[in-house]
All heavy atoms as TSV, in Angstrom:
chain	resi	resn	atom	element	x	y	z
A	1	MET	N	N	103.831	87.218	151.522
A	1	MET	CA	C	104.037	85.788	151.435
A	1	MET	C	C	104.410	85.271	152.824
A	1	MET	O	O	105.280	85.828	153.480
A	1	MET	CB	C	105.143	85.490	150.417
A	1	MET	CG	C	105.457	84.024	150.294
A	1	MET	SD	S	106.712	83.634	149.073
A	1	MET	CE	C	105.744	83.628	147.605
A	2	LYS	N	N	103.742	84.204	153.247
A	2	LYS	CA	C	103.956	83.652	154.584
A	2	LYS	C	C	105.388	83.163	154.808
A	2	LYS	O	O	105.854	83.138	155.935
A	2	LYS	CB	C	103.009	82.485	154.833
A	2	LYS	CG	C	101.656	82.888	155.310
A	2	LYS	CD	C	100.892	81.654	155.734
A	2	LYS	CE	C	99.758	82.054	156.627
A	2	LYS	NZ	N	99.042	80.910	157.151
A	3	TYR	N	N	106.072	82.772	153.746
A	3	TYR	CA	C	107.432	82.251	153.909
A	3	TYR	C	C	108.339	83.265	154.617
A	3	TYR	O	O	109.184	82.904	155.412
A	3	TYR	CB	C	108.045	81.854	152.563
A	3	TYR	CG	C	109.333	81.100	152.738
A	3	TYR	CD1	C	109.322	79.722	152.914
A	3	TYR	CD2	C	110.565	81.749	152.783
A	3	TYR	CE1	C	110.490	79.015	153.115
A	3	TYR	CE2	C	111.728	81.058	152.982
A	3	TYR	CZ	C	111.691	79.694	153.146
A	3	TYR	OH	O	112.858	79.005	153.365
A	4	GLN	N	N	108.126	84.537	154.331
A	4	GLN	CA	C	108.951	85.589	154.928
A	4	GLN	C	C	108.861	85.623	156.449
A	4	GLN	O	O	109.832	85.929	157.117
A	4	GLN	CB	C	108.548	86.962	154.379
A	4	GLN	CG	C	108.875	87.139	152.934
A	4	GLN	CD	C	108.290	88.417	152.403
A	4	GLN	OE1	O	107.083	88.615	152.374
A	4	GLN	NE2	N	109.169	89.301	151.958
A	5	THR	N	N	107.694	85.323	156.984
A	5	THR	CA	C	107.522	85.422	158.426
A	5	THR	C	C	107.625	84.092	159.149
A	5	THR	O	O	107.998	84.058	160.311
A	5	THR	CB	C	106.151	86.050	158.766
A	5	THR	OG1	O	105.114	85.268	158.162
A	5	THR	CG2	C	106.078	87.487	158.278
A	6	GLU	N	N	107.309	82.988	158.460
A	6	GLU	CA	C	107.271	81.694	159.141
A	6	GLU	C	C	108.485	80.796	158.876
A	6	GLU	O	O	108.773	79.908	159.667
A	6	GLU	CB	C	105.982	80.969	158.777
A	6	GLU	CG	C	104.778	81.745	159.282
A	6	GLU	CD	C	103.485	81.001	159.065
A	6	GLU	OE1	O	103.517	79.782	158.820
A	6	GLU	OE2	O	102.427	81.651	159.154
A	7	HIS	N	N	109.173	80.976	157.763
A	7	HIS	CA	C	110.358	80.188	157.397
A	7	HIS	C	C	110.193	78.681	157.671
A	7	HIS	O	O	110.907	78.101	158.478
A	7	HIS	CB	C	111.606	80.703	158.113
A	7	HIS	CG	C	111.932	82.106	157.764
A	7	HIS	ND1	N	112.462	82.473	156.553
A	7	HIS	CD2	C	111.771	83.255	158.471
A	7	HIS	CE1	C	112.636	83.779	156.524
A	7	HIS	NE2	N	112.222	84.280	157.671
A	8	PRO	N	N	109.240	78.028	156.992
A	8	PRO	CA	C	109.035	76.592	157.229
A	8	PRO	C	C	110.241	75.767	156.772
A	8	PRO	O	O	111.009	76.194	155.907
A	8	PRO	CB	C	107.808	76.274	156.378
A	8	PRO	CG	C	107.834	77.296	155.302
A	8	PRO	CD	C	108.391	78.537	155.941
A	9	GLN	N	N	110.404	74.593	157.339
A	9	GLN	CA	C	111.496	73.702	156.945
A	9	GLN	C	C	111.214	73.036	155.609
A	9	GLN	O	O	112.133	72.621	154.912
A	9	GLN	CB	C	111.726	72.647	158.017
A	9	GLN	CG	C	112.292	73.218	159.284
A	9	GLN	CD	C	112.548	72.139	160.319
A	9	GLN	OE1	O	112.367	70.956	160.087
A	9	GLN	NE2	N	112.989	72.556	161.482
A	10	LEU	N	N	109.934	72.915	155.253
A	10	LEU	CA	C	109.531	72.266	154.012
A	10	LEU	C	C	108.320	72.979	153.436
A	10	LEU	O	O	107.376	73.296	154.159
A	10	LEU	CB	C	109.177	70.794	154.282
A	10	LEU	CG	C	108.624	69.996	153.110
A	10	LEU	CD1	C	109.677	69.835	152.014
A	10	LEU	CD2	C	108.146	68.632	153.597
A	11	VAL	N	N	108.352	73.216	152.126
A	11	VAL	CA	C	107.225	73.820	151.419
A	11	VAL	C	C	106.731	72.802	150.395
A	11	VAL	O	O	107.503	72.315	149.580
A	11	VAL	CB	C	107.646	75.121	150.691
A	11	VAL	CG1	C	106.492	75.681	149.873
A	11	VAL	CG2	C	108.169	76.146	151.672
A	12	ILE	N	N	105.447	72.461	150.467
A	12	ILE	CA	C	104.812	71.607	149.468
A	12	ILE	C	C	103.821	72.485	148.729
A	12	ILE	O	O	102.924	73.056	149.341
A	12	ILE	CB	C	104.102	70.403	150.109
A	12	ILE	CG1	C	105.105	69.571	150.906
A	12	ILE	CG2	C	103.422	69.560	149.025
A	12	ILE	CD1	C	104.485	68.467	151.725
A	13	MET	N	N	104.010	72.625	147.420
A	13	MET	CA	C	103.189	73.562	146.675
A	13	MET	C	C	102.759	73.006	145.334
A	13	MET	O	O	103.380	72.107	144.789
A	13	MET	CB	C	103.953	74.861	146.465
A	13	MET	CG	C	105.265	74.697	145.710
A	13	MET	SD	S	106.252	76.180	145.639
A	13	MET	CE	C	105.278	77.176	144.587
A	14	ASP	N	N	101.655	73.553	144.830
A	14	ASP	CA	C	101.140	73.226	143.511
A	14	ASP	C	C	101.655	74.273	142.529
A	14	ASP	O	O	102.176	75.312	142.929
A	14	ASP	CB	C	99.611	73.215	143.548
A	14	ASP	CG	C	98.995	72.456	142.383
A	14	ASP	OD1	O	99.701	72.189	141.378
A	14	ASP	OD2	O	97.810	72.131	142.467
A	15	MET	N	N	101.484	74.006	141.245
A	15	MET	CA	C	101.856	74.988	140.229
A	15	MET	C	C	100.714	75.967	139.973
A	15	MET	O	O	100.954	77.095	139.604
A	15	MET	CB	C	102.230	74.299	138.918
A	15	MET	CG	C	103.546	73.566	138.977
A	15	MET	SD	S	104.976	74.676	138.950
A	15	MET	CE	C	105.417	74.792	140.663
A	16	ARG	N	N	99.481	75.533	140.184
A	16	ARG	CA	C	98.327	76.400	139.968
A	16	ARG	C	C	97.817	76.888	141.306
A	16	ARG	O	O	97.329	76.111	142.113
A	16	ARG	CB	C	97.237	75.656	139.225
A	16	ARG	CG	C	97.655	75.331	137.800
A	16	ARG	CD	C	96.555	74.698	137.034
A	16	ARG	NE	N	95.465	75.668	136.871
A	16	ARG	CZ	C	94.352	75.414	136.228
A	16	ARG	NH1	N	94.166	74.239	135.691
A	16	ARG	NH2	N	93.415	76.315	136.128
A	17	MET	N	N	97.968	78.175	141.528
A	17	MET	CA	C	97.526	78.799	142.773
A	17	MET	C	C	96.915	80.151	142.444
A	17	MET	O	O	97.283	80.769	141.445
A	17	MET	CB	C	98.719	78.993	143.723
A	17	MET	CG	C	99.416	77.714	144.106
A	17	MET	SD	S	100.789	77.973	145.236
A	17	MET	CE	C	101.947	78.870	144.214
A	18	PRO	N	N	96.011	80.634	143.256
A	18	PRO	CA	C	95.436	81.957	143.006
A	18	PRO	C	C	96.459	83.061	143.282
A	18	PRO	O	O	97.230	82.979	144.225
A	18	PRO	CB	C	94.264	82.030	143.994
A	18	PRO	CG	C	94.594	81.037	145.063
A	18	PRO	CD	C	95.431	79.972	144.416
A	19	GLY	N	N	96.489	84.043	142.425
A	19	GLY	CA	C	97.337	85.204	142.649
A	19	GLY	C	C	98.749	85.091	142.118
A	19	GLY	O	O	99.273	86.019	141.540
A	20	MET	N	N	99.389	83.954	142.305
A	20	MET	CA	C	100.772	83.775	141.894
A	20	MET	C	C	100.937	82.321	141.461
A	20	MET	O	O	100.538	81.424	142.182
A	20	MET	CB	C	101.702	84.079	143.086
A	20	MET	CG	C	103.176	83.909	142.792
A	20	MET	SD	S	104.261	84.136	144.243
A	20	MET	CE	C	103.983	85.836	144.676
A	21	ASP	N	N	101.518	82.083	140.280
A	21	ASP	CA	C	101.687	80.691	139.881
A	21	ASP	C	C	102.857	80.062	140.627
A	21	ASP	O	O	103.642	80.748	141.280
A	21	ASP	CB	C	101.816	80.541	138.361
A	21	ASP	CG	C	103.140	81.028	137.798
A	21	ASP	OD1	O	104.153	81.079	138.514
A	21	ASP	OD2	O	103.179	81.324	136.592
A	22	GLY	N	N	102.953	78.754	140.556
A	22	GLY	CA	C	103.955	78.027	141.327
A	22	GLY	C	C	105.386	78.373	140.977
A	22	GLY	O	O	106.243	78.443	141.853
A	23	ILE	N	N	105.674	78.607	139.711
A	23	ILE	CA	C	107.039	78.943	139.314
A	23	ILE	C	C	107.441	80.287	139.895
A	23	ILE	O	O	108.550	80.458	140.384
A	23	ILE	CB	C	107.185	78.926	137.777
A	23	ILE	CG1	C	106.954	77.505	137.260
A	23	ILE	CG2	C	108.562	79.434	137.357
A	23	ILE	CD1	C	106.877	77.384	135.767
A	24	GLU	N	N	106.539	81.237	139.866
A	24	GLU	CA	C	106.810	82.556	140.447
A	24	GLU	C	C	107.006	82.450	141.961
A	24	GLU	O	O	107.935	83.038	142.527
A	24	GLU	CB	C	105.672	83.519	140.121
A	24	GLU	CG	C	105.934	84.932	140.592
A	24	GLU	CD	C	104.790	85.879	140.241
A	24	GLU	OE1	O	103.797	85.459	139.615
A	24	GLU	OE2	O	104.899	87.060	140.628
A	25	ALA	N	N	106.144	81.680	142.629
A	25	ALA	CA	C	106.272	81.500	144.079
A	25	ALA	C	C	107.574	80.785	144.424
A	25	ALA	O	O	108.287	81.182	145.345
A	25	ALA	CB	C	105.084	80.712	144.621
A	26	LEU	N	N	107.897	79.737	143.664
A	26	LEU	CA	C	109.138	79.001	143.900
A	26	LEU	C	C	110.349	79.921	143.744
A	26	LEU	O	O	111.255	79.929	144.576
A	26	LEU	CB	C	109.210	77.835	142.909
A	26	LEU	CG	C	110.221	76.756	143.189
A	26	LEU	CD1	C	109.675	75.411	142.733
A	26	LEU	CD2	C	111.508	77.029	142.487
A	27	SER	N	N	110.348	80.712	142.698
A	27	SER	CA	C	111.439	81.656	142.458
A	27	SER	C	C	111.554	82.693	143.576
A	27	SER	O	O	112.655	83.032	144.020
A	27	SER	CB	C	111.214	82.348	141.117
A	27	SER	OG	O	112.199	83.311	140.884
A	28	THR	N	N	110.414	83.186	144.061
A	28	THR	CA	C	110.412	84.163	145.144
A	28	THR	C	C	110.981	83.565	146.426
A	28	THR	O	O	111.810	84.186	147.102
A	28	THR	CB	C	108.979	84.688	145.387
A	28	THR	OG1	O	108.506	85.302	144.197
A	28	THR	CG2	C	108.946	85.685	146.532
A	29	ILE	N	N	110.546	82.345	146.751
A	29	ILE	CA	C	111.040	81.680	147.963
A	29	ILE	C	C	112.544	81.428	147.866
A	29	ILE	O	O	113.293	81.725	148.796
A	29	ILE	CB	C	110.276	80.364	148.211
A	29	ILE	CG1	C	108.828	80.663	148.609
A	29	ILE	CG2	C	110.972	79.533	149.294
A	29	ILE	CD1	C	107.925	79.441	148.611
A	30	LEU	N	N	112.998	80.903	146.735
A	30	LEU	CA	C	114.431	80.636	146.577
A	30	LEU	C	C	115.250	81.928	146.543
A	30	LEU	O	O	116.422	81.925	146.913
A	30	LEU	CB	C	114.684	79.792	145.331
A	30	LEU	CG	C	114.177	78.352	145.424
A	30	LEU	CD1	C	114.365	77.632	144.085
A	30	LEU	CD2	C	114.868	77.584	146.545
A	31	GLY	N	N	114.631	83.027	146.125
A	31	GLY	CA	C	115.305	84.323	146.169
A	31	GLY	C	C	115.535	84.790	147.602
A	31	GLY	O	O	116.497	85.497	147.887
A	32	MET	N	N	114.653	84.375	148.515
A	32	MET	CA	C	114.801	84.722	149.931
A	32	MET	C	C	115.722	83.744	150.651
A	32	MET	O	O	116.401	84.121	151.600
A	32	MET	CB	C	113.435	84.714	150.620
A	32	MET	CG	C	112.533	85.832	150.224
A	32	MET	SD	S	111.005	85.781	151.194
A	32	MET	CE	C	109.926	84.935	150.056
A	33	ASP	N	N	115.688	82.470	150.201
A	33	ASP	CA	C	116.427	81.424	150.922
A	33	ASP	C	C	116.817	80.323	149.942
A	33	ASP	O	O	116.000	79.474	149.599
A	33	ASP	CB	C	115.548	80.844	152.041
A	33	ASP	CG	C	116.226	79.741	152.836
A	33	ASP	OD1	O	117.403	79.434	152.587
A	33	ASP	OD2	O	115.556	79.181	153.715
A	34	ARG	N	N	118.058	80.339	149.477
A	34	ARG	CA	C	118.529	79.342	148.494
A	34	ARG	C	C	118.531	77.920	149.065
A	34	ARG	O	O	118.623	76.960	148.324
A	34	ARG	CB	C	119.934	79.677	148.002
A	34	ARG	CG	C	120.037	80.950	147.207
A	34	ARG	CD	C	119.332	80.933	145.884
A	34	ARG	NE	N	119.818	79.912	144.973
A	34	ARG	CZ	C	119.121	79.457	143.943
A	34	ARG	NH1	N	117.928	79.913	143.692
A	34	ARG	NH2	N	119.609	78.534	143.143
A	35	GLN	N	N	118.446	77.771	150.368
A	35	GLN	CA	C	118.461	76.456	151.002
A	35	GLN	C	C	117.050	75.917	151.267
A	35	GLN	O	O	116.903	74.848	151.862
A	35	GLN	CB	C	119.237	76.524	152.328
A	35	GLN	CG	C	120.682	76.995	152.184
A	35	GLN	CD	C	121.490	76.117	151.245
A	35	GLN	OE1	O	121.425	74.904	151.303
A	35	GLN	NE2	N	122.247	76.753	150.361
A	36	ALA	N	N	116.023	76.619	150.828
A	36	ALA	CA	C	114.641	76.196	151.066
A	36	ALA	C	C	114.384	74.831	150.433
A	36	ALA	O	O	114.832	74.557	149.327
A	36	ALA	CB	C	113.675	77.229	150.490
A	37	SER	N	N	113.671	73.980	151.148
A	37	SER	CA	C	113.274	72.666	150.631
A	37	SER	C	C	111.863	72.776	150.089
A	37	SER	O	O	110.917	73.038	150.836
A	37	SER	CB	C	113.326	71.622	151.745
A	37	SER	OG	O	114.646	71.433	152.175
A	38	ILE	N	N	111.719	72.580	148.780
A	38	ILE	CA	C	110.431	72.752	148.127
A	38	ILE	C	C	110.079	71.493	147.349
A	38	ILE	O	O	110.873	71.002	146.545
A	38	ILE	CB	C	110.447	73.964	147.182
A	38	ILE	CG1	C	110.805	75.234	147.966
A	38	ILE	CG2	C	109.107	74.110	146.465
A	38	ILE	CD1	C	111.028	76.459	147.119
A	39	LEU	N	N	108.873	70.979	147.585
A	39	LEU	CA	C	108.326	69.853	146.853
A	39	LEU	C	C	107.143	70.349	146.039
A	39	LEU	O	O	106.306	71.093	146.547
A	39	LEU	CB	C	107.860	68.748	147.798
A	39	LEU	CG	C	108.879	68.207	148.796
A	39	LEU	CD1	C	108.236	67.119	149.648
A	39	LEU	CD2	C	110.091	67.667	148.082
A	40	ILE	N	N	107.071	69.945	144.783
A	40	ILE	CA	C	105.953	70.324	143.933
A	40	ILE	C	C	104.959	69.178	143.898
A	40	ILE	O	O	105.320	68.045	143.582
A	40	ILE	CB	C	106.431	70.661	142.511
A	40	ILE	CG1	C	107.347	71.886	142.548
A	40	ILE	CG2	C	105.245	70.898	141.587
A	40	ILE	CD1	C	107.993	72.216	141.224
A	41	ASN	N	N	103.712	69.463	144.228
A	41	ASN	CA	C	102.612	68.507	144.180
A	41	ASN	C	C	101.667	68.993	143.094
A	41	ASN	O	O	101.042	70.029	143.254
A	41	ASN	CB	C	101.924	68.433	145.546
A	41	ASN	CG	C	100.725	67.517	145.548
A	41	ASN	OD1	O	99.658	67.913	145.958
A	41	ASN	ND2	N	100.884	66.294	145.121
A	42	SER	N	N	101.616	68.276	141.968
A	42	SER	CA	C	100.826	68.762	140.850
A	42	SER	C	C	100.201	67.627	140.055
A	42	SER	O	O	100.743	66.529	139.999
A	42	SER	CB	C	101.715	69.593	139.923
A	42	SER	OG	O	100.969	70.082	138.834
A	43	ALA	N	N	99.092	67.914	139.415
A	43	ALA	CA	C	98.403	66.949	138.559
A	43	ALA	C	C	98.915	67.003	137.124
A	43	ALA	O	O	98.428	66.288	136.268
A	43	ALA	CB	C	96.901	67.222	138.586
A	44	PHE	N	N	99.887	67.836	136.863
A	44	PHE	CA	C	100.430	67.983	135.517
A	44	PHE	C	C	101.694	67.139	135.367
A	44	PHE	O	O	102.773	67.527	135.822
A	44	PHE	CB	C	100.748	69.448	135.217
A	44	PHE	CG	C	99.549	70.342	135.309
A	44	PHE	CD1	C	99.371	71.161	136.401
A	44	PHE	CD2	C	98.584	70.336	134.316
A	44	PHE	CE1	C	98.261	71.985	136.503
A	44	PHE	CE2	C	97.469	71.148	134.406
A	44	PHE	CZ	C	97.309	71.970	135.500
A	45	PRO	N	N	101.607	65.964	134.716
A	45	PRO	CA	C	102.767	65.074	134.623
A	45	PRO	C	C	103.957	65.676	133.874
A	45	PRO	O	O	105.098	65.283	134.108
A	45	PRO	CB	C	102.224	63.835	133.909
A	45	PRO	CG	C	100.924	64.212	133.337
A	45	PRO	CD	C	100.422	65.411	134.076
A	46	ALA	N	N	103.732	66.652	133.016
A	46	ALA	CA	C	104.841	67.279	132.295
A	46	ALA	C	C	105.814	67.974	133.245
A	46	ALA	O	O	106.992	68.129	132.940
A	46	ALA	CB	C	104.306	68.274	131.272
A	47	ILE	N	N	105.337	68.358	134.400
A	47	ILE	CA	C	106.174	69.036	135.395
A	47	ILE	C	C	107.187	68.084	136.015
A	47	ILE	O	O	108.249	68.486	136.449
A	47	ILE	CB	C	105.280	69.677	136.478
A	47	ILE	CG1	C	104.506	70.838	135.860
A	47	ILE	CG2	C	106.077	70.151	137.677
A	47	ILE	CD1	C	103.443	71.414	136.754
A	48	SER	N	N	106.870	66.798	136.019
A	48	SER	CA	C	107.730	65.822	136.699
A	48	SER	C	C	109.162	65.825	136.195
A	48	SER	O	O	110.079	65.497	136.935
A	48	SER	CB	C	107.134	64.418	136.598
A	48	SER	OG	O	107.172	63.957	135.260
A	49	GLY	N	N	109.393	66.208	134.967
A	49	GLY	CA	C	110.756	66.247	134.440
A	49	GLY	C	C	111.421	67.604	134.539
A	49	GLY	O	O	112.581	67.752	134.167
A	50	LYS	N	N	110.718	68.603	135.046
A	50	LYS	CA	C	111.241	69.977	135.067
A	50	LYS	C	C	111.500	70.529	136.457
A	50	LYS	O	O	112.093	71.590	136.598
A	50	LYS	CB	C	110.270	70.907	134.347
A	50	LYS	CG	C	110.033	70.559	132.912
A	50	LYS	CD	C	108.995	71.471	132.307
A	50	LYS	CE	C	108.694	71.049	130.883
A	50	LYS	NZ	N	107.639	71.849	130.297
A	51	PHE	N	N	111.042	69.849	137.496
A	51	PHE	CA	C	111.086	70.434	138.838
A	51	PHE	C	C	112.494	70.802	139.277
A	51	PHE	O	O	112.689	71.799	139.952
A	51	PHE	CB	C	110.405	69.521	139.868
A	51	PHE	CG	C	111.118	68.229	140.148
A	51	PHE	CD1	C	112.073	68.159	141.136
A	51	PHE	CD2	C	110.826	67.094	139.405
A	51	PHE	CE1	C	112.731	66.968	141.397
A	51	PHE	CE2	C	111.466	65.901	139.654
A	51	PHE	CZ	C	112.425	65.836	140.651
A	52	HIS	N	N	113.501	70.023	138.903
A	52	HIS	CA	C	114.876	70.347	139.307
A	52	HIS	C	C	115.372	71.630	138.652
A	52	HIS	O	O	116.114	72.386	139.278
A	52	HIS	CB	C	115.831	69.204	138.975
A	52	HIS	CG	C	115.877	68.132	140.004
A	52	HIS	ND1	N	116.267	68.360	141.302
A	52	HIS	CD2	C	115.582	66.812	139.938
A	52	HIS	CE1	C	116.224	67.236	141.981
A	52	HIS	NE2	N	115.790	66.272	141.181
A	53	THR	N	N	114.979	71.863	137.408
A	53	THR	CA	C	115.439	73.077	136.729
A	53	THR	C	C	114.885	74.332	137.389
A	53	THR	O	O	115.463	75.401	137.257
A	53	THR	CB	C	115.072	73.071	135.235
A	53	THR	OG1	O	113.653	73.018	135.096
A	53	THR	CG2	C	115.705	71.897	134.515
A	54	TRP	N	N	113.760	74.195	138.087
A	54	TRP	CA	C	113.165	75.337	138.789
A	54	TRP	C	C	113.686	75.477	140.208
A	54	TRP	O	O	113.370	76.440	140.899
A	54	TRP	CB	C	111.654	75.215	138.831
A	54	TRP	CG	C	111.004	75.214	137.480
A	54	TRP	CD1	C	111.400	75.929	136.383
A	54	TRP	CD2	C	109.860	74.489	137.081
A	54	TRP	NE1	N	110.565	75.676	135.333
A	54	TRP	CE2	C	109.603	74.787	135.728
A	54	TRP	CE3	C	109.011	73.592	137.734
A	54	TRP	CZ2	C	108.545	74.247	135.018
A	54	TRP	CZ3	C	107.951	73.054	137.024
A	54	TRP	CH2	C	107.724	73.378	135.684
A	55	GLY	N	N	114.445	74.505	140.687
A	55	GLY	CA	C	115.004	74.585	142.030
A	55	GLY	C	C	114.268	73.778	143.081
A	55	GLY	O	O	114.638	73.797	144.253
A	56	ALA	N	N	113.222	73.061	142.700
A	56	ALA	CA	C	112.500	72.213	143.660
A	56	ALA	C	C	113.278	70.923	143.878
A	56	ALA	O	O	114.065	70.496	143.036
A	56	ALA	CB	C	111.103	71.902	143.148
A	57	GLU	N	N	113.066	70.292	145.009
A	57	GLU	CA	C	113.786	69.064	145.341
A	57	GLU	C	C	113.089	67.806	144.857
A	57	GLU	O	O	113.738	66.786	144.634
A	57	GLU	CB	C	114.012	68.993	146.846
A	57	GLU	CG	C	114.944	70.085	147.308
A	57	GLU	CD	C	115.465	69.853	148.700
A	57	GLU	OE1	O	115.538	68.700	149.129
A	57	GLU	OE2	O	115.801	70.847	149.336
A	58	ALA	N	N	111.761	67.846	144.722
A	58	ALA	CA	C	111.035	66.649	144.310
A	58	ALA	C	C	109.693	67.024	143.710
A	58	ALA	O	O	109.188	68.128	143.892
A	58	ALA	CB	C	110.833	65.716	145.502
A	59	TYR	N	N	109.137	66.054	143.004
A	59	TYR	CA	C	107.811	66.174	142.407
A	59	TYR	C	C	106.946	65.060	142.970
A	59	TYR	O	O	107.347	63.894	142.990
A	59	TYR	CB	C	107.907	66.045	140.888
A	59	TYR	CG	C	106.576	65.816	140.218
A	59	TYR	CD1	C	105.720	66.881	139.961
A	59	TYR	CD2	C	106.172	64.551	139.833
A	59	TYR	CE1	C	104.487	66.684	139.344
A	59	TYR	CE2	C	104.945	64.331	139.217
A	59	TYR	CZ	C	104.117	65.399	138.982
A	59	TYR	OH	O	102.908	65.207	138.376
A	60	LEU	N	N	105.764	65.408	143.450
A	60	LEU	CA	C	104.792	64.437	143.943
A	60	LEU	C	C	103.548	64.553	143.071
A	60	LEU	O	O	102.974	65.639	142.963
A	60	LEU	CB	C	104.408	64.743	145.398
A	60	LEU	CG	C	105.530	64.770	146.410
A	60	LEU	CD1	C	105.037	65.349	147.730
A	60	LEU	CD2	C	106.075	63.372	146.606
A	61	PRO	N	N	103.129	63.447	142.426
A	61	PRO	CA	C	101.939	63.539	141.581
A	61	PRO	C	C	100.673	63.760	142.411
A	61	PRO	O	O	100.579	63.289	143.531
A	61	PRO	CB	C	101.895	62.183	140.874
A	61	PRO	CG	C	102.689	61.266	141.736
A	61	PRO	CD	C	103.707	62.107	142.442
A	62	SER	N	N	99.743	64.492	141.832
A	62	SER	CA	C	98.471	64.759	142.496
A	62	SER	C	C	97.369	64.068	141.710
A	62	SER	O	O	97.439	64.049	140.475
A	62	SER	CB	C	98.222	66.248	142.536
A	62	SER	OG	O	97.038	66.552	143.199
A	63	PRO	N	N	96.390	63.470	142.313
A	63	PRO	CA	C	96.190	63.437	143.747
A	63	PRO	C	C	97.208	62.511	144.409
A	63	PRO	O	O	97.596	61.488	143.866
A	63	PRO	CB	C	94.771	62.905	143.923
A	63	PRO	CG	C	94.524	62.107	142.693
A	63	PRO	CD	C	95.316	62.767	141.606
A	64	LEU	N	N	97.625	62.921	145.562
A	64	LEU	CA	C	98.617	62.165	146.321
A	64	LEU	C	C	97.940	60.989	147.008
A	64	LEU	O	O	96.949	61.157	147.720
A	64	LEU	CB	C	99.268	63.080	147.358
A	64	LEU	CG	C	100.426	62.517	148.150
A	64	LEU	CD1	C	101.569	62.108	147.225
A	64	LEU	CD2	C	100.929	63.537	149.146
A	65	THR	N	N	98.447	59.804	146.765
A	65	THR	CA	C	97.898	58.618	147.430
A	65	THR	C	C	99.006	57.979	148.257
A	65	THR	O	O	100.136	57.842	147.797
A	65	THR	CB	C	97.366	57.597	146.416
A	65	THR	OG1	O	98.404	57.237	145.522
A	65	THR	CG2	C	96.194	58.154	145.634
A	66	LEU	N	N	98.683	57.649	149.459
A	66	LEU	CA	C	99.646	57.036	150.356
A	66	LEU	C	C	99.250	55.582	150.567
A	66	LEU	O	O	98.212	55.291	151.159
A	66	LEU	CB	C	99.690	57.770	151.694
A	66	LEU	CG	C	100.032	59.264	151.607
A	66	LEU	CD1	C	99.901	59.900	152.980
A	66	LEU	CD2	C	101.420	59.452	151.056
A	67	ALA	N	N	100.067	54.692	150.067
A	67	ALA	CA	C	99.785	53.261	150.238
A	67	ALA	C	C	100.545	52.749	151.443
A	67	ALA	O	O	101.682	53.120	151.699
A	67	ALA	CB	C	100.224	52.495	148.996
A	68	ASN	N	N	99.893	51.874	152.224
A	68	ASN	CA	C	100.545	51.302	153.400
A	68	ASN	C	C	101.350	50.085	153.013
A	68	ASN	O	O	101.100	49.328	152.232
A	68	ASN	CB	C	99.507	50.916	154.465
A	68	ASN	CG	C	98.887	52.176	155.042
A	68	ASN	OD1	O	99.514	53.227	155.051
A	68	ASN	ND2	N	97.670	52.076	155.510
């Protein structure tokens, strides 16, 4: 996992990923660094109410649209 070698200040991740799902990845990252800042970007609206229980700091709906 790249987090081990790069230690980014912010991780933006989806719940559906190849090889490892988002909850497993989130748990692995927080197991290495409890202070990690993780944002979940997902198209699954049911996740929007659960992200804090998994240790993520925020939920961003996908597709992400940035309005000026």
